[in-house]
N, C-alpha and C positions, 0 to 999 in steps of 0.2 A: 504494500500500500504506500502510495506517495501522495501526500496532501496537495491539493490544488485549489485555486480560486479563479473566478472569471472576472474580467474587467470589460466594461463597455463605456465608451466615452464619445462625446461630441468634441471634435477638434476643428481648429481654424483651417480653412482652405489655404493651401500653400503652393508655391511654385514647385515644380518637379524636383529641383535640386534641394530645396528646403525640406520637402517631404522625405526625401531619401536620408537627409541628415537626421530628421525627427525619428524615423524608423530605426536608424543605427543607434541613436541615443537611447531609445526605448529598449532595444535588445541589450545594449551595453548595461543599462541600469538593472535589468533582470539578471544578467550574467554576473555582475559585480556582487550580487547577493546569492550566487550559486543556484539560481533558478533558471528554468527554461520556459520558453513561451511558444505558443502555437496559436495561429488565428489569422485575422485579416485586418489590415489598416487601409481604409479607403480615403477618399478625398476629404470627407468631413466626419467620419466616424471610425471607431475601431472596436473590434470584438476579439478579445484575446483570452486564452486560458493559460495560467502560469502554474507550473509544477514547482513546489517549494522544496523539493528534495526528500530525502528519507524522513520518515516519521521520527519525532522526538529530536529534531535538530534545529530548534528555535524557529520553527515554521511560521508561527503566528507573528513573531517579532520581525522576521524577514518580510512577510506580507505587509506589515504596517510600515516598515522602512521604505519599501518600494512605493507604496501609495503616498507616503509623505513626500518622497522625492518627486514623483511625476505630478503630484498635485500642485507643485510650485511652478510648473512649466506654463508659460503664457499661451502656448498653442492649444492647451486643453481647456475647453469652455466648461464642460460638465463631465463628471466621472461617477460611475457606479461600480461597486465591487461587491462580489459575494463574500460570504464568510468562507473559511477553509472547509473543504469538503473531504 
């Protein structure tokens, strides 16, 4: 069992290069916390599931750190995240 949570968000429309940078930063933020992500990031929305790693490895803390980090990004207008599953 590997805990996971889902994130959906409304994001600013960006130029192609800016969106590529945004996606790279999003993935890097997850990887910096030893998480993996899978999903889709469109022009104005994203739907992603993040795997927080092995059970009992500070999963809830990493989830919150990730949400705190991306919650500061100006490109994200609104964000919703599930609890750990």
